[in-house]
C-alpha beads as a LAMMPS data file, in Angstrom:
LAMMPS data file: protein, C-alpha beads

362 atoms
361 bonds

1 atom types
1 bond types

-500.0 500.0 xlo xhi
-500.0 500.0 ylo yhi
-500.0 500.0 zlo zhi

Masses

1 110.0

Atoms # bond

1 1 1 -367.295 -249.284 153.338
2 1 1 -369.301 -252.258 154.585
3 1 1 -366.141 -254.374 154.723
4 1 1 -364.323 -251.652 156.688
5 1 1 -367.163 -251.452 159.230
6 1 1 -367.221 -255.232 159.555
7 1 1 -363.471 -255.334 160.170
8 1 1 -363.770 -252.499 162.718
9 1 1 -366.529 -254.403 164.564
10 1 1 -364.424 -257.568 164.696
11 1 1 -361.404 -255.677 166.039
12 1 1 -363.507 -253.860 168.639
13 1 1 -365.135 -257.098 169.799
14 1 1 -361.766 -258.810 170.051
15 1 1 -360.421 -255.914 172.128
16 1 1 -363.274 -256.052 174.631
17 1 1 -363.181 -259.838 174.898
18 1 1 -359.467 -259.704 175.496
19 1 1 -359.923 -257.026 178.140
20 1 1 -362.583 -259.060 179.920
21 1 1 -360.427 -262.179 179.899
22 1 1 -357.479 -260.229 181.274
23 1 1 -359.612 -258.687 184.023
24 1 1 -361.091 -262.064 184.917
25 1 1 -357.637 -263.578 185.302
26 1 1 -356.745 -260.845 187.792
27 1 1 -359.893 -261.267 189.891
28 1 1 -358.741 -262.463 193.312
29 1 1 -360.077 -265.868 194.365
30 1 1 -360.988 -266.204 198.035
31 1 1 -358.962 -269.040 199.526
32 1 1 -360.861 -271.789 201.304
33 1 1 -359.828 -271.570 204.940
34 1 1 -360.025 -274.951 206.617
35 1 1 -361.396 -274.895 210.149
36 1 1 -358.632 -276.750 211.988
37 1 1 -359.231 -275.506 215.529
38 1 1 -361.185 -278.209 217.328
39 1 1 -364.289 -276.907 219.106
40 1 1 -365.754 -280.168 220.323
41 1 1 -368.556 -281.423 222.535
42 1 1 -368.725 -284.897 224.022
43 1 1 -372.292 -286.048 223.378
44 1 1 -371.951 -289.752 224.180
45 1 1 -375.151 -289.955 226.235
46 1 1 -377.318 -288.301 223.580
47 1 1 -378.730 -291.490 221.979
48 1 1 -379.764 -292.781 225.431
49 1 1 -381.246 -289.445 226.525
50 1 1 -383.123 -288.993 223.247
51 1 1 -384.506 -292.540 223.552
52 1 1 -386.227 -291.427 226.773
53 1 1 -388.037 -288.605 224.931
54 1 1 -385.997 -285.702 226.273
55 1 1 -386.516 -282.414 224.421
56 1 1 -383.702 -279.884 224.164
57 1 1 -384.254 -276.165 223.507
58 1 1 -382.064 -273.568 221.858
59 1 1 -381.206 -270.161 223.345
60 1 1 -384.493 -268.784 221.980
61 1 1 -386.322 -271.457 223.975
62 1 1 -387.438 -273.242 220.822
63 1 1 -387.349 -277.065 220.652
64 1 1 -384.320 -278.066 218.605
65 1 1 -382.241 -281.161 217.938
66 1 1 -379.218 -280.919 220.226
67 1 1 -376.713 -281.489 217.407
68 1 1 -378.314 -278.649 215.457
69 1 1 -377.984 -276.273 218.408
70 1 1 -374.310 -277.150 218.753
71 1 1 -373.625 -276.820 215.025
72 1 1 -375.333 -273.430 214.935
73 1 1 -373.243 -272.317 217.913
74 1 1 -370.039 -273.155 216.001
75 1 1 -369.188 -276.602 217.343
76 1 1 -367.306 -278.477 214.621
77 1 1 -366.529 -281.851 216.242
78 1 1 -368.550 -284.347 218.274
79 1 1 -366.725 -286.673 220.674
80 1 1 -368.303 -290.124 221.162
81 1 1 -367.185 -292.955 223.437
82 1 1 -367.209 -296.547 222.205
83 1 1 -367.438 -299.598 224.467
84 1 1 -366.782 -303.116 223.175
85 1 1 -369.767 -305.085 224.530
86 1 1 -371.632 -302.897 227.037
87 1 1 -374.270 -304.497 229.253
88 1 1 -377.173 -302.466 227.829
89 1 1 -375.885 -301.775 224.284
90 1 1 -375.614 -298.015 224.931
91 1 1 -372.234 -296.731 223.711
92 1 1 -371.898 -300.056 221.877
93 1 1 -370.846 -300.464 218.273
94 1 1 -374.232 -300.263 216.548
95 1 1 -375.390 -297.226 218.509
96 1 1 -372.102 -295.397 217.984
97 1 1 -372.005 -296.194 214.267
98 1 1 -375.506 -294.776 213.773
99 1 1 -374.732 -291.742 215.915
100 1 1 -371.488 -291.048 214.056
101 1 1 -373.407 -291.076 210.787
102 1 1 -375.799 -288.448 212.165
103 1 1 -372.850 -286.289 213.188
104 1 1 -371.348 -286.489 209.709
105 1 1 -374.678 -285.671 208.110
106 1 1 -374.875 -282.610 210.356
107 1 1 -371.556 -281.435 208.913
108 1 1 -369.332 -282.060 211.931
109 1 1 -366.310 -284.277 212.471
110 1 1 -366.349 -287.488 214.498
111 1 1 -363.892 -287.884 217.356
112 1 1 -364.106 -291.462 218.595
113 1 1 -362.972 -292.330 222.113
114 1 1 -362.300 -296.059 221.900
115 1 1 -362.135 -297.345 225.491
116 1 1 -361.025 -300.901 224.587
117 1 1 -363.300 -302.001 227.412
118 1 1 -366.927 -303.019 227.907
119 1 1 -367.420 -300.143 230.344
120 1 1 -365.779 -296.989 231.704
121 1 1 -362.023 -296.768 231.212
122 1 1 -360.213 -294.102 233.256
123 1 1 -357.043 -293.786 235.377
124 1 1 -358.384 -296.278 237.914
125 1 1 -360.191 -298.682 235.575
126 1 1 -358.954 -300.240 232.350
127 1 1 -360.819 -303.535 232.346
128 1 1 -360.176 -305.793 229.363
129 1 1 -363.385 -306.717 227.489
130 1 1 -364.843 -309.975 228.777
131 1 1 -364.479 -311.599 225.359
132 1 1 -360.718 -310.970 225.421
133 1 1 -359.869 -311.680 229.057
134 1 1 -358.533 -315.208 228.539
135 1 1 -356.464 -314.431 225.452
136 1 1 -352.690 -314.723 225.332
137 1 1 -350.853 -311.442 224.821
138 1 1 -350.246 -312.259 221.151
139 1 1 -353.938 -313.008 220.621
140 1 1 -354.930 -309.879 222.565
141 1 1 -352.884 -307.763 220.165
142 1 1 -354.569 -309.449 217.224
143 1 1 -358.031 -308.944 218.735
144 1 1 -357.356 -305.257 219.410
145 1 1 -355.986 -304.781 215.895
146 1 1 -358.932 -306.552 214.247
147 1 1 -361.394 -304.542 216.340
148 1 1 -359.606 -301.354 215.272
149 1 1 -359.911 -302.416 211.630
150 1 1 -363.663 -302.901 212.032
151 1 1 -364.042 -299.470 213.627
152 1 1 -362.104 -297.774 210.840
153 1 1 -364.057 -299.619 208.156
154 1 1 -367.530 -299.181 209.609
155 1 1 -367.375 -295.816 211.418
156 1 1 -364.479 -293.939 209.755
157 1 1 -363.703 -291.427 212.529
158 1 1 -361.774 -288.234 211.866
159 1 1 -359.987 -288.534 215.219
160 1 1 -359.230 -291.914 216.770
161 1 1 -358.445 -291.736 220.481
162 1 1 -356.686 -294.930 221.551
163 1 1 -358.084 -295.611 224.994
164 1 1 -359.509 -293.171 227.502
165 1 1 -357.394 -291.508 230.204
166 1 1 -354.726 -294.186 229.881
167 1 1 -352.476 -292.797 232.645
168 1 1 -351.500 -296.357 233.589
169 1 1 -352.058 -298.030 230.257
170 1 1 -355.034 -299.981 228.930
171 1 1 -356.336 -303.547 228.679
172 1 1 -355.208 -304.436 232.185
173 1 1 -353.359 -306.443 233.364
174 1 1 -351.489 -307.249 230.154
175 1 1 -351.355 -303.628 229.009
176 1 1 -350.611 -301.981 232.354
177 1 1 -348.092 -299.196 231.780
178 1 1 -346.259 -299.596 235.098
179 1 1 -346.425 -303.359 235.568
180 1 1 -346.073 -304.326 231.885
181 1 1 -344.629 -301.265 230.168
182 1 1 -343.244 -303.037 227.081
183 1 1 -346.554 -304.822 226.460
184 1 1 -348.514 -301.589 226.917
185 1 1 -346.374 -299.817 224.341
186 1 1 -346.602 -302.795 222.011
187 1 1 -350.402 -302.732 222.201
188 1 1 -350.514 -298.995 221.521
189 1 1 -348.082 -299.299 218.607
190 1 1 -350.012 -302.214 217.120
191 1 1 -353.250 -300.219 217.199
192 1 1 -351.561 -297.066 215.929
193 1 1 -349.928 -298.929 213.038
194 1 1 -353.280 -300.366 212.039
195 1 1 -354.823 -296.877 211.949
196 1 1 -351.921 -295.432 209.958
197 1 1 -351.940 -298.182 207.344
198 1 1 -355.705 -298.342 206.904
199 1 1 -356.673 -294.678 207.320
200 1 1 -353.666 -292.359 206.887
201 1 1 -355.747 -289.176 207.208
202 1 1 -357.255 -290.139 210.563
203 1 1 -355.654 -288.269 213.452
204 1 1 -354.459 -290.436 216.346
205 1 1 -354.739 -289.213 219.949
206 1 1 -353.255 -290.471 223.215
207 1 1 -355.160 -289.236 226.261
208 1 1 -353.871 -288.453 229.768
209 1 1 -355.961 -287.171 232.699
210 1 1 -354.189 -284.257 234.344
211 1 1 -351.374 -281.770 233.816
212 1 1 -347.895 -281.057 235.145
213 1 1 -345.173 -283.601 235.882
214 1 1 -347.509 -286.582 235.587
215 1 1 -348.350 -285.666 232.005
216 1 1 -344.669 -285.178 231.205
217 1 1 -343.854 -288.592 232.666
218 1 1 -346.605 -290.246 230.631
219 1 1 -345.789 -288.718 227.247
220 1 1 -342.105 -289.398 227.772
221 1 1 -343.084 -293.076 227.924
222 1 1 -344.979 -292.723 224.635
223 1 1 -342.084 -291.629 222.406
224 1 1 -342.011 -294.956 220.541
225 1 1 -345.715 -294.729 219.610
226 1 1 -346.824 -293.045 216.378
227 1 1 -349.564 -290.497 217.134
228 1 1 -350.637 -286.931 216.288
229 1 1 -352.449 -285.360 219.217
230 1 1 -351.750 -285.117 222.932
231 1 1 -355.094 -285.138 224.731
232 1 1 -355.412 -283.812 228.289
233 1 1 -358.295 -283.930 230.747
234 1 1 -358.524 -280.796 232.879
235 1 1 -361.200 -280.512 235.554
236 1 1 -360.571 -277.970 238.334
237 1 1 -362.175 -280.329 240.859
238 1 1 -359.504 -282.979 240.189
239 1 1 -356.566 -281.423 238.354
240 1 1 -355.971 -278.113 240.125
241 1 1 -357.313 -274.618 239.684
242 1 1 -354.428 -272.972 237.864
243 1 1 -355.112 -272.048 234.252
244 1 1 -351.521 -270.749 233.915
245 1 1 -350.269 -274.219 234.860
246 1 1 -352.537 -275.732 232.214
247 1 1 -351.175 -273.319 229.617
248 1 1 -347.600 -274.078 230.640
249 1 1 -348.243 -277.825 230.325
250 1 1 -349.654 -277.413 226.819
251 1 1 -346.643 -275.381 225.704
252 1 1 -344.138 -277.719 227.323
253 1 1 -345.639 -280.955 226.002
254 1 1 -346.187 -279.616 222.507
255 1 1 -342.650 -278.328 222.171
256 1 1 -340.968 -281.296 223.835
257 1 1 -342.732 -283.977 221.809
258 1 1 -343.530 -281.981 218.651
259 1 1 -347.254 -282.708 218.891
260 1 1 -350.490 -280.759 218.749
261 1 1 -352.286 -280.576 222.098
262 1 1 -356.027 -280.749 222.765
263 1 1 -357.898 -280.291 226.031
264 1 1 -359.792 -283.518 225.525
265 1 1 -362.137 -283.064 228.487
266 1 1 -363.183 -280.136 230.639
267 1 1 -366.380 -278.890 232.300
268 1 1 -367.618 -276.291 234.773
269 1 1 -370.880 -275.674 236.665
270 1 1 -373.425 -272.940 235.980
271 1 1 -374.912 -273.535 239.447
272 1 1 -374.143 -275.511 242.592
273 1 1 -377.763 -276.593 242.967
274 1 1 -379.278 -279.745 241.474
275 1 1 -382.175 -280.864 239.328
276 1 1 -382.566 -284.514 240.345
277 1 1 -381.736 -286.760 243.296
278 1 1 -378.594 -288.181 241.729
279 1 1 -375.532 -286.945 243.631
280 1 1 -373.605 -284.361 241.639
281 1 1 -369.840 -284.522 241.144
282 1 1 -369.416 -280.786 241.758
283 1 1 -371.500 -278.950 244.336
284 1 1 -369.201 -277.016 246.682
285 1 1 -367.672 -273.548 246.522
286 1 1 -364.191 -274.907 247.302
287 1 1 -364.322 -276.972 244.108
288 1 1 -364.439 -273.811 241.996
289 1 1 -361.828 -271.434 240.608
290 1 1 -362.546 -268.202 242.523
291 1 1 -362.499 -266.084 239.363
292 1 1 -365.323 -268.146 237.875
293 1 1 -368.434 -268.399 240.070
294 1 1 -370.970 -271.182 239.498
295 1 1 -373.305 -269.027 237.426
296 1 1 -374.232 -269.102 233.734
297 1 1 -371.803 -266.222 233.118
298 1 1 -369.130 -267.862 235.262
299 1 1 -369.402 -271.091 233.275
300 1 1 -369.284 -269.144 230.005
301 1 1 -366.235 -267.133 231.072
302 1 1 -364.439 -270.283 232.215
303 1 1 -364.915 -271.984 228.858
304 1 1 -363.963 -268.826 226.956
305 1 1 -360.799 -268.657 229.080
306 1 1 -359.998 -272.279 228.227
307 1 1 -360.476 -271.593 224.537
308 1 1 -358.377 -268.420 224.719
309 1 1 -355.430 -269.992 226.534
310 1 1 -355.319 -272.888 224.060
311 1 1 -355.207 -270.409 221.179
312 1 1 -352.415 -268.476 222.891
313 1 1 -350.155 -271.517 223.133
314 1 1 -347.746 -272.591 220.429
315 1 1 -349.141 -276.125 220.162
316 1 1 -352.775 -275.987 221.279
317 1 1 -355.264 -277.029 218.626
318 1 1 -358.597 -277.213 220.421
319 1 1 -360.813 -278.277 223.310
320 1 1 -363.732 -280.571 224.079
321 1 1 -366.482 -280.013 226.628
322 1 1 -367.512 -283.152 228.512
323 1 1 -371.019 -283.979 229.769
324 1 1 -372.453 -281.447 227.344
325 1 1 -375.800 -283.229 226.990
326 1 1 -376.108 -284.843 230.443
327 1 1 -379.215 -283.084 231.762
328 1 1 -381.501 -284.539 234.455
329 1 1 -383.329 -286.530 231.809
330 1 1 -385.174 -288.919 234.125
331 1 1 -387.047 -286.345 236.164
332 1 1 -386.258 -284.238 239.196
333 1 1 -386.616 -287.107 241.680
334 1 1 -384.519 -289.661 239.806
335 1 1 -381.664 -291.341 241.656
336 1 1 -380.214 -292.742 238.406
337 1 1 -380.368 -289.557 236.366
338 1 1 -377.394 -287.211 236.002
339 1 1 -374.571 -286.358 238.421
340 1 1 -373.602 -283.677 235.922
341 1 1 -376.771 -281.697 235.170
342 1 1 -375.332 -278.534 236.762
343 1 1 -372.357 -278.702 234.374
344 1 1 -374.234 -279.514 231.166
345 1 1 -374.585 -276.966 228.368
346 1 1 -378.348 -277.018 228.698
347 1 1 -379.882 -275.662 231.918
348 1 1 -382.513 -277.113 234.258
349 1 1 -385.235 -276.296 231.713
350 1 1 -383.121 -277.932 228.962
351 1 1 -382.431 -274.554 227.396
352 1 1 -379.020 -273.865 225.842
353 1 1 -376.763 -271.928 228.222
354 1 1 -374.604 -268.853 227.437
355 1 1 -371.402 -270.974 227.482
356 1 1 -372.359 -272.216 224.014
357 1 1 -370.745 -268.960 222.838
358 1 1 -367.315 -270.581 223.289
359 1 1 -367.952 -272.744 220.218
360 1 1 -368.074 -269.702 217.956
361 1 1 -365.396 -269.663 215.280
362 1 1 -363.100 -266.673 215.844

Bonds

1 1 1 2
2 1 2 3
3 1 3 4
4 1 4 5
5 1 5 6
6 1 6 7
7 1 7 8
8 1 8 9
9 1 9 10
10 1 10 11
11 1 11 12
12 1 12 13
13 1 13 14
14 1 14 15
15 1 15 16
16 1 16 17
17 1 17 18
18 1 18 19
19 1 19 20
20 1 20 21
21 1 21 22
22 1 22 23
23 1 23 24
24 1 24 25
25 1 25 26
26 1 26 27
27 1 27 28
28 1 28 29
29 1 29 30
30 1 30 31
31 1 31 32
32 1 32 33
33 1 33 34
34 1 34 35
35 1 35 36
36 1 36 37
37 1 37 38
38 1 38 39
39 1 39 40
40 1 40 41
41 1 41 42
42 1 42 43
43 1 43 44
44 1 44 45
45 1 45 46
46 1 46 47
47 1 47 48
48 1 48 49
49 1 49 50
50 1 50 51
51 1 51 52
52 1 52 53
53 1 53 54
54 1 54 55
55 1 55 56
56 1 56 57
57 1 57 58
58 1 58 59
59 1 59 60
60 1 60 61
61 1 61 62
62 1 62 63
63 1 63 64
64 1 64 65
65 1 65 66
66 1 66 67
67 1 67 68
68 1 68 69
69 1 69 70
70 1 70 71
71 1 71 72
72 1 72 73
73 1 73 74
74 1 74 75
75 1 75 76
76 1 76 77
77 1 77 78
78 1 78 79
79 1 79 80
80 1 80 81
81 1 81 82
82 1 82 83
83 1 83 84
84 1 84 85
85 1 85 86
86 1 86 87
87 1 87 88
88 1 88 89
89 1 89 90
90 1 90 91
91 1 91 92
92 1 92 93
93 1 93 94
94 1 94 95
95 1 95 96
96 1 96 97
97 1 97 98
98 1 98 99
99 1 99 100
100 1 100 101
101 1 101 102
102 1 102 103
103 1 103 104
104 1 104 105
105 1 105 106
106 1 106 107
107 1 107 108
108 1 108 109
109 1 109 110
110 1 110 111
111 1 111 112
112 1 112 113
113 1 113 114
114 1 114 115
115 1 115 116
116 1 116 117
117 1 117 118
118 1 118 119
119 1 119 120
120 1 120 121
121 1 121 122
122 1 122 123
123 1 123 124
124 1 124 125
125 1 125 126
126 1 126 127
127 1 127 128
128 1 128 129
129 1 129 130
130 1 130 131
131 1 131 132
132 1 132 133
133 1 133 134
134 1 134 135
135 1 135 136
136 1 136 137
137 1 137 138
138 1 138 139
139 1 139 140
140 1 140 141
141 1 141 142
142 1 142 143
143 1 143 144
144 1 144 145
145 1 145 146
146 1 146 147
147 1 147 148
148 1 148 149
149 1 149 150
150 1 150 151
151 1 151 152
152 1 152 153
153 1 153 154
154 1 154 155
155 1 155 156
156 1 156 157
157 1 157 158
158 1 158 159
159 1 159 160
160 1 160 161
161 1 161 162
162 1 162 163
163 1 163 164
164 1 164 165
165 1 165 166
166 1 166 167
167 1 167 168
168 1 168 169
169 1 169 170
170 1 170 171
171 1 171 172
172 1 172 173
173 1 173 174
174 1 174 175
175 1 175 176
176 1 176 177
177 1 177 178
178 1 178 179
179 1 179 180
180 1 180 181
181 1 181 182
182 1 182 183
183 1 183 184
184 1 184 185
185 1 185 186
186 1 186 187
187 1 187 188
188 1 188 189
189 1 189 190
190 1 190 191
191 1 191 192
192 1 192 193
193 1 193 194
194 1 194 195
195 1 195 196
196 1 196 197
197 1 197 198
198 1 198 199
199 1 199 200
200 1 200 201
201 1 201 202
202 1 202 203
203 1 203 204
204 1 204 205
205 1 205 206
206 1 206 207
207 1 207 208
208 1 208 209
209 1 209 210
210 1 210 211
211 1 211 212
212 1 212 213
213 1 213 214
214 1 214 215
215 1 215 216
216 1 216 217
217 1 217 218
218 1 218 219
219 1 219 220
220 1 220 221
221 1 221 222
222 1 222 223
223 1 223 224
224 1 224 225
225 1 225 226
226 1 226 227
227 1 227 228
228 1 228 229
229 1 229 230
230 1 230 231
231 1 231 232
232 1 232 233
233 1 233 234
234 1 234 235
235 1 235 236
236 1 236 237
237 1 237 238
238 1 238 239
239 1 239 240
240 1 240 241
241 1 241 242
242 1 242 243
243 1 243 244
244 1 244 245
245 1 245 246
246 1 246 247
247 1 247 248
248 1 248 249
249 1 249 250
250 1 250 251
251 1 251 252
252 1 252 253
253 1 253 254
254 1 254 255
255 1 255 256
256 1 256 257
257 1 257 258
258 1 258 259
259 1 259 260
260 1 260 261
261 1 261 262
262 1 262 263
263 1 263 264
264 1 264 265
265 1 265 266
266 1 266 267
267 1 267 268
268 1 268 269
269 1 269 270
270 1 270 271
271 1 271 272
272 1 272 273
273 1 273 274
274 1 274 275
275 1 275 276
276 1 276 277
277 1 277 278
278 1 278 279
279 1 279 280
280 1 280 281
281 1 281 282
282 1 282 283
283 1 283 284
284 1 284 285
285 1 285 286
286 1 286 287
287 1 287 288
288 1 288 289
289 1 289 290
290 1 290 291
291 1 291 292
292 1 292 293
293 1 293 294
294 1 294 295
295 1 295 296
296 1 296 297
297 1 297 298
298 1 298 299
299 1 299 300
300 1 300 301
301 1 301 302
302 1 302 303
303 1 303 304
304 1 304 305
305 1 305 306
306 1 306 307
307 1 307 308
308 1 308 309
309 1 309 310
310 1 310 311
311 1 311 312
312 1 312 313
313 1 313 314
314 1 314 315
315 1 315 316
316 1 316 317
317 1 317 318
318 1 318 319
319 1 319 320
320 1 320 321
321 1 321 322
322 1 322 323
323 1 323 324
324 1 324 325
325 1 325 326
326 1 326 327
327 1 327 328
328 1 328 329
329 1 329 330
330 1 330 331
331 1 331 332
332 1 332 333
333 1 333 334
334 1 334 335
335 1 335 336
336 1 336 337
337 1 337 338
338 1 338 339
339 1 339 340
340 1 340 341
341 1 341 342
342 1 342 343
343 1 343 344
344 1 344 345
345 1 345 346
346 1 346 347
347 1 347 348
348 1 348 349
349 1 349 350
350 1 350 351
351 1 351 352
352 1 352 353
353 1 353 354
354 1 354 355
355 1 355 356
356 1 356 357
357 1 357 358
358 1 358 359
359 1 359 360
360 1 360 361
361 1 361 362
């Protein structure tokens, strides 16, 4: 009898273990959904502003590290500009490397805007770094490639933007797109090839300021360059007030060139007043889109509209807000403070504004 009971116990145990194993194998496993929609903030001035003891506050009016506020809002990428040898070291290699490390530690991706200049590069300025100005074209390519290697090795960005608003090329005069088109494309291809070979997972962006036919003309010139993302600047004050035109440009460029498209820079005011004596870039009613007044809600609704239209396109993959951190950090009578404090994402008391809601993951 004892042997029968023992055998029965063994069979019963085996049955239940088998049932548990079978049930476990059928338990659905939640897939890990990667967050691929870029919700970015350009925070390039943050190291400078923090060095002057500026305190930022979250929406609850509590002091909080600015990167933490952004991360909690849903921002997943921080855009940082890099200058070669800036006059005061801000936005230089060492500062950017340290800042990028902070961003990674905060759990966000690093989008590096490499200006290939010692100072601002934009449609009207693409000044070759002083250290490279007397180089032959062959040596300039080598210098740019070696510099790119150092950036990839030391900073390891997730997104590498080759130049900033390179409507007419970069590294002028040798890399001017109109005057020296073949050399411009050769420079871009040399840099792109270096990124691809050294860091295959890094996404490469080419950045144009504006929309419409100009953007089409530019990216048509870029067909020989290997890159991943089309980056567009869109500011209503400079690039028109039509969001439908912006949406149409994103769809057209993405489909024509088989690329993902990012609004690489945009901004909008929450007021037309000012908080220091530095002249603001936007301060007039006629610079606004009528549907979006210069109020905290107007700014929020503008950025939500930008996010929504990008998501509605076939090729849009994200957006970046520019001047996010640029509050009037030197006091309300400073003439060298911020021309952008009424478009920042912290208000005149350095409190996070409602537009932060646009960073929320949908």
